[in-house]
N, C-alpha and C positions, 0 to 999 in steps of 0.2 A: 682459583676464582679471580677474575679481573677486578681491579679497583674501579670505583665509579668513574674516575677521570680517564683511565685507560679505555673503559667501556664506551664512554662518551666520544672520545676521539676516534675510536674504531667505528662507531656507528656513523659519526659525521663524515668519515672518510668514504663511506659507502653510499650515503644518500644526501640529497640536497633538499632541504626543507624550506619552502617558500610560504611566507605569510601573506594571506589575502586580507586586506582591510577595505573599508569603504573608500579610501582614497587612492589605493594602488591597484595591484593586479587583479585579474578576474579569475573565477573558479575554472577548473578544468572542465572542458565540455566535450561531449561526444562529437565527433566530426560532423555528423549529420543530425543527430537526434536532439541536441541540446543547444544549438546555436540560436541566438536571439534574432531571428529574422521574422519579418511579418508574414503571417499566414492568413488565408481567407477566414473570415469570421464564421463560426459555427452557426447554423440556422437554429439550433436549439442548444440550450445549456440548462438542463433540468437538475435541480438539487432538492433533496428531501429535507426541508426545514419548515417547521411549523411557526405559529405566531409567537409562542414562547420558546425560549432556549431548551433544547433537549440534548442530552448527552448520550450519543449512540455508541455505547460500549458493550451492548449485548449481554451475554450470560456470564462472562467472566472478564474482568479487567486484565489488561496486560501487566505483568509484573515488571516494574521498572528496575528496579534495583537498581595454484597458478604457476603458473610458470612465470618467472620474471623477477627482477630485482629493481624495478623502477621505483624512485623515491616518492614519498608523499609530497604533493605539490599544492594542496589547498587547505587553508585553515578557515573553518567556518566560524568567523567571529566578527565583531565590529569594533569600532574605536579607532583612534589615531595615534596610539602609543607606538614607539619605535622598538622593534625587537632587537635583542642583543645580537651582535655579529659574531660569527664563528670562523675558524680557520678556513682558508680556501682549499677547494679540491678541484684540480684542473683549472678550467677557465671560469668556473662558476663559484659564486659565493653562497655559502650555507646561511640559513637563518634559523634561529631557535625560536619557537613560539613563545610569546609573552602572555602568560595567563591573565595579566592585568589589562589585556585588550578589551575585555568585557568591563564596561564602566562600573565603578562601585555602586552607583545608583542607576541601574539600567532603566528604570521607569522614568526617571527625570530626563535621561538622555532621549528617551522615546517621546515623551510628551512635549519636550522642547521643540520638536519638529512638527507637531500637529498644526494644521491650518484650515481644516474643513469647518464650515459652519455646522453647529451641532443641532440646530432647530429644536431646542429644548421646549419651545412653546407648542410643538405639535403633540397632540394627544397620544399618538402611537409611540412616539419617542418616550414620553412620560410613562406610558404603560410598561414598556420594556425596562426602563430605568427602575421603576418600582419593583418589578419582578426580580431584577438582579440584587437590589438592596435587601429584599426579603429573603434571598437565597445566597448569602455570601459564601457558603461552603462550596457551591457550584463553581464559582470563579476560582476559588483556591485550588480545587481539584484540577480544573482545566488548565490553569496557568502553570501549575506544577508539572503537568503532563507535557506542556508546551515548552518547558525550560530548555530542553535540548534543541528545539527547532527555532526559537525566537531570534537568537543572534544572527543566524544565517538569513532568515527571512527579512530582518531589518536591513542587513547589508544589501540584499537583492532589491528590495523596494527602494532603498536609497539610491542604488546604482541606476535604477530605471527612472528615477525622478518622479515617482508616483507619490500621491498623498500618503504620509506616514501612517495615517489611520488604517490603511489597507493591511498593515501588519496584523491587525486584529481580525481580519476576515476569516482565517481558519477556525477561530472560535465559533463563528456563526455557521460555518460550513460543516465542520467535523468535530468540534470540541477538541481539536488537536489529537484526534485518534486517527492514525494512518490507516487503520482497518475499517473505518466508518464506510458504510455502504447503504445506498438508498434504493428505493423501489424504482427509481428512474435509471438504475444501473450506474449511478455516479459513485466514485470511489476515491479514497485518499484524503490527505489534509485539505486539498483545495477542491475536492469533489468534482472531478472531471468525468463526464460520460465518455464512452469509448470513442465516439466519432470526433468530439472536440479534442480529445487527447491526441488522436492520430493526426489531426490537422496541425497540431503544434509539435509534431515529431516526437511524441512520447510513445515509446515502444510498449506493447502489451502482447505477451505470448505465454507459452507454457513455462518458460524459465523465469520470466520477469514481468512485473507490472509497474512501469515507471510512474503511474499515478500515485503510488504509495512511496516513491522515492523522494526524499527531501529536495535534492538538487534538481532533478528533472522536472518534478511537479511545480516547484517554485519558479523555475525558469519559464515554464509554459504559462503559469498563471500571470506573471508580471508581463510577459509578452502579449498575452490575450488582453489584459487590462489596458496596456498601452494602445493596442489596436482599437479597443472600444472607446478609449479616451479620444482618439483621433476621429473616430466615426461620429461621436457626439460632441465634438468641439470642446473637449475637456469639461463638459458638464458631468462631473464625477458621480453625481447621484444617478443620472441616466445611464452612465457606463456601468455602475454597479447593478442597476435594475436589469440591464442587458446581460450581465454576467450570470444572473440568476434565471431570468425568464427567456433569454435569447434576444439578440438585437432585432430580429424580425418582429417580435411581439411588442417591443418598445416603440419601434418606428410606426407600427400599425396604430398603437394608441395615440401617438403624436399626430399622425395624419387625421385621425378621428377628431381630436380636439381642434386641429387647425381648420377643418371643415366647419366645425361648429363655432369657430372664432373664440375658442377658449385657450387658456394658458397651456403651454406644452411643458411646464415644469413638472418634475416628478410627482409632487404632492397632488396635482390635479389630474393625473393620468388614470385611466381605467385599466388597471393591471391586475393580474391574478392575486388572490389574497396572500399567497405565500410571499410574493414579491413585495407587497405592501408592508408586510411585517419584517422583511429581510433587512432593508436599509435602516429602519428604526432600531433594530438590534445592534447594528454596527455603531450607530451614532450614540446609543446609550452606553455601549462599552467604552467608546472613546471618552465620553463625559466622565465615566468612573476612573479611567486611567489618568485623565487630566487632573481630576481633583478627588482622589480617593478619600482623603480626610473629611471632605464635605459630606460624603455618603457613608462615613464610618466603616469603610472597607479597607482591609490591609492586604496589599498585594504581596505575594511571595517573592523572596529575593531570587534574582537570576545571578548566580555567582560564578567565578572563574572555573570552579570545579566541573561545571557543565560544558566546558569547551570541548568541541569534537573536531575531528580532522578527517578529510577525504584522503585516504591513503591509496595512491595509484599503483596498480599492478600491470604486468604485461599481458597476462593471459588468464584463463579460467582457473579457479581454485575451489576446492572442496571447503565448504563453510565450517565444518567441524575442525579441519586442519587450520583454517584461518583463525578461528577462535583460539586454538591452542597456541599458534604463533604470536598472537596479540596478548596472550595470557589473560583472556576474559572468558566468561561463560558463553556457550553457544546461544543461549536464550538472549543474553545481552547483545550479541552480534546481530541476531535477527531483529531485535528491538531497534537497533540503530540503522538497520538496513531492511526495512519492511517490504521493499520492492521485490526481493527475491522470493519466488514461489517455491523453489526446489531446494535441494541440498548443496547446490554449488552456484557460483556466479554464472552469468550468461556466457556461452562460448564466444559470442561476437561482441561482448562488452555491454554495459560499461565495466571496465576492469578497475573498479575502485571499491573500497570498503570504507565506510565511516566508522571510526574507532575513537575512543577517548584520547584526547591529546596527550595525556600522561603516559599512554602506552606506545607512542610512536617509536621511541628509541628501541624498546624491546622487540617490537614488531619488525623493525628494520634489521636488527641484529639476528633474530631468529630466521627471518626470510633468507638472509644472506647465507646461512648455514644449511638451508633446505635444498636437497637435490632437485634439479630442474624437472626430472621426470617423476617426482614423488608427490606432486601437488594435486593430481587427479588420479583416480583408479579407472582403468579401462579393461574391458574384457572383450574377447573375440567370440562372435557368434557365427557359426557356419550354418548357412541357410539350408534347411532340409526341404525335400520335395513336398509340395502342398502348402508350405508356409506362406503367409502373406506378411507384408510390412506392418499392417494393422495388428495382426496377431502377435508378431514379435514385439512391437511397441507396447502392447497390452501386457505381455509377459514381463517386460522390464519396467512396467509402470511409467511409460513415457508416452508422449504424443507422437503421432506419425510425423508431424512437421519437425519436431525436435530430432527424431532419429534420422530423418532425411537430411537435415541441416548438418549434423555432425559427420555424416558419411558423404557429404557433397553429392547426393543423388539428384538426378534431374527430374525424377518422377517416382511413382509408387512401384514401378516394375522392378522385381528382383529375380535373380537366377539361382537355382539350387546349386550348392557347392561354393558360391561366393561367400566372402567373409564380411560381416558387419562389425564395426567398432562401436561398443556400447559403453557410455560412461555410467559408473555405478558409485554409490557412496562409499567412502572410506570406512565409516562407522555403520552399525546396524540402523535400519530405517527409524526405529523407535527413538534413536538419539536426536533425530531432526524433528522435534515435535511440531514445528510450525511449517514443515514442508509438505508437499503432496504425498510423497512416499511415507513420511512420518504419520500422516493421517490415515493412510491405507493400512499401515502396520498397526496403528492404534485400533482401527475398526476391527481388524482380524483378532487382535488380542482381546478386545472387549467381548466378542462373540465366543472366543475360545473359553474365556472365563465364565461367561454366562451359561454356556452349554456343557462345560466341563470336559471338553474333548476337542482335538484339532479337527479342522474341516476336511471334507473330501474335496479333492481337486478334480474339476471336470473340464476337459478340453473340448471346446465348441467344435462341432462337425458341420460341414456344409448342410444348409437347410434347417439348422437348429434355430429355435426362438426361445425366449424366456418362458413362454407359455408351454411349449413342448417339453422343455427341460424340467420345468416345475411339475408338470403332469406326470412325467416319467418317474420322478422321485417322490411323488405324493406330498408336495409342498405348495404353498401359495406363491403366485407370481410376485406379489408385493414383497413377500419375505425374501425371496431369491434376489430381487432387485436391491433391497435394503442391505443384504449381506455384502453385496458387491458394489454399492454406491452408484447404482444405475437407475435410469428412468424405466418405468414398467414397460414402455413401448420402445425402448432403446434397441436399435438394430445390433445384431451380433455378427462378428467376423470369425470365420473358421480359424482355429488355432488359439483363440482367446482362452484364458483360464478363468473359471468361475469357482467360487467357494460355496460349498453346500454343507450345512450343519444338520445333523440328524438326531443328535442327542437331546434329551429332555433338559430344559433350563434348570440351573441351580438357583438358590436364593441370592439374588443380586445384592440384597442388603448386607450380605456377609462378605462381599468383595469390595476391594478398593483398588482403583487403578494405580499403577506405579507412578511415583512422582515425576519420572522422566517423560511420561506421556501426557501429563495434565496440561502442558503448554498448548497443545493442539486446540484446546477449547478457547484459547484467546482469539482465534480467528473466526469463531462463530458469532454471527450478528443477527439479531431479530429485525426484520423489515416488515412493514405493514403495506399490503398491496390491495387496492380496491379493484374489484372485478369489473371489466369492461364488456360491452356487447361483443359477442363472438368468442370470448375467452372459454377455454376448457382447462381442466387440470393438467392434461398432457402438454398443452401449449404453454401454460405458465411454468410448469416444471422445466420444459426445454429452454424457455427464455432465461431462467435464472439458474440453470445447470444444477437442478436438484431432482428429486424423484416425486412421483405422485404419492407414494406411500408416506414419504416424509411430510408432505403438505397435509395429508389426511391425519397423520399423527398429531400435528400441531393445531388442528382445527376440528374439534369434536363435532360441531354442527354439521359437518359434511357427511357424517354417518347417518344423520336423520334427514338429509336433503338429497334427493336424487340428482338434481341439476344445480349448477352454479347460477346465481342470480346476479345480474348487473347491479353494482352497488355493494355486494357482499365484501366484507373486509377480511382478508386472509393474513395470517401470521406466517411468514416464511423465515425459517432459520437457515441461514446461508453460510457456507464456508467461503470467505471473501478471497481466499487464495486461489480459487478455481477461476481460470480465465473466462471472461464473459464478453 
């Protein structure tokens, strides 16, 4: 076994570690997706926040607890302390991260840069302040959850020269829950809807949702806020209102007041109720962080142990293998990298993993010893006559786009006899509790346990529908859809594989899901949706990538009511890792 000094020199000879601080280098960026360039403002930016703070954690809170040898290049921290220098390798100088770069008193560092007027005389600000004071446990939970993210957010807000109070915006948006999801389809720490995210080059697909990624989402949020600041002449209350309601809504309200010769200040504008409560929340939070002792609130410590690192890789890597190389649990890796939907990083990037700073050396050392062809598992699929790309994708629990992408196909046409390359997980799907394949495996295991027998596998034939298959097997369409995670009106493709259970259920109270599968529940979120004119259950299910039967199961009144009524409130339990 190597001594610590030998191990360190070996590791340092392999990688170059660059420390990013507020005063020096920038974070690694995707060539196209994360560069801070101005983008057209989104016409709409809807966020699900009520008048009083709500913690959107759903049914179960998250447990905190590749090819290539490129070095880690970004340290997500703040402060201006100088790191220790290490021996040179080639023409570059290595740097060792300094854990003291997170200030001893993080909150003092933060409040020292506050400069927004807090408007404590406004009744809405006082109402929000009183709520926080009456619920101190809420802030404790939220800030403990945000401890991993706050240092990086501070760095980026500082770098963008935005008001430092904006560091607290994720509390209002998501309660620092990267899996927060709204009825307006907003997701992530900063709650971007898909259209706004894509305007700011945030990738959303089968593999990856950058709205949940700390680096990509924060970069997009600061750029969006800078654009809004420019649009509204650095009236930051108006910019914040536009972040919530959309710039169009704010401009319309300003024009209305201008016509009536009224003030165009935020407090006098006729804006949606959600927006009117949005800014007072942020100002109340800032008041508490600025003078916590005045309000008898203790803020949790943000300590050096929370320091995290963006570790750069060259290519795609299985996340189970990555966790093993970093010597951390797979759950912890998913927790630090919530943007990954599947069991591996995106084949096209970003090729980075956020890991604890203290695991950098061991990650670099283990990666250097890993064979280049051993970081992903690939299988060959020979196309049979009658198979479709959709059916093959379904068989391997992939999207058509993902399968097309990895095989560099120009379209959905395939030829019998050709070979497709298919990425598959190194470990069994159940090991990836937070991935799509992990959830599918968990669903199958749940029903195998419930029915006491494995399912029948039915391969879809041309002309089949859920209705015809259900009728042929003497089962309900809704049940068939539920077993397979489908909408009841979902179209089927020939070659798809469906699970059919025919055994009588056993007593579910006698069964317990294995601990390895419980993590999948961490991505379930309850969202409240108000029915609009023209809505139907099938339309709502399609919009939120869920099933009619799942909506019916969560809303008992639907069994007593033939039709949906505008104004009805539905509870939707959504898996936020499904692309929408």
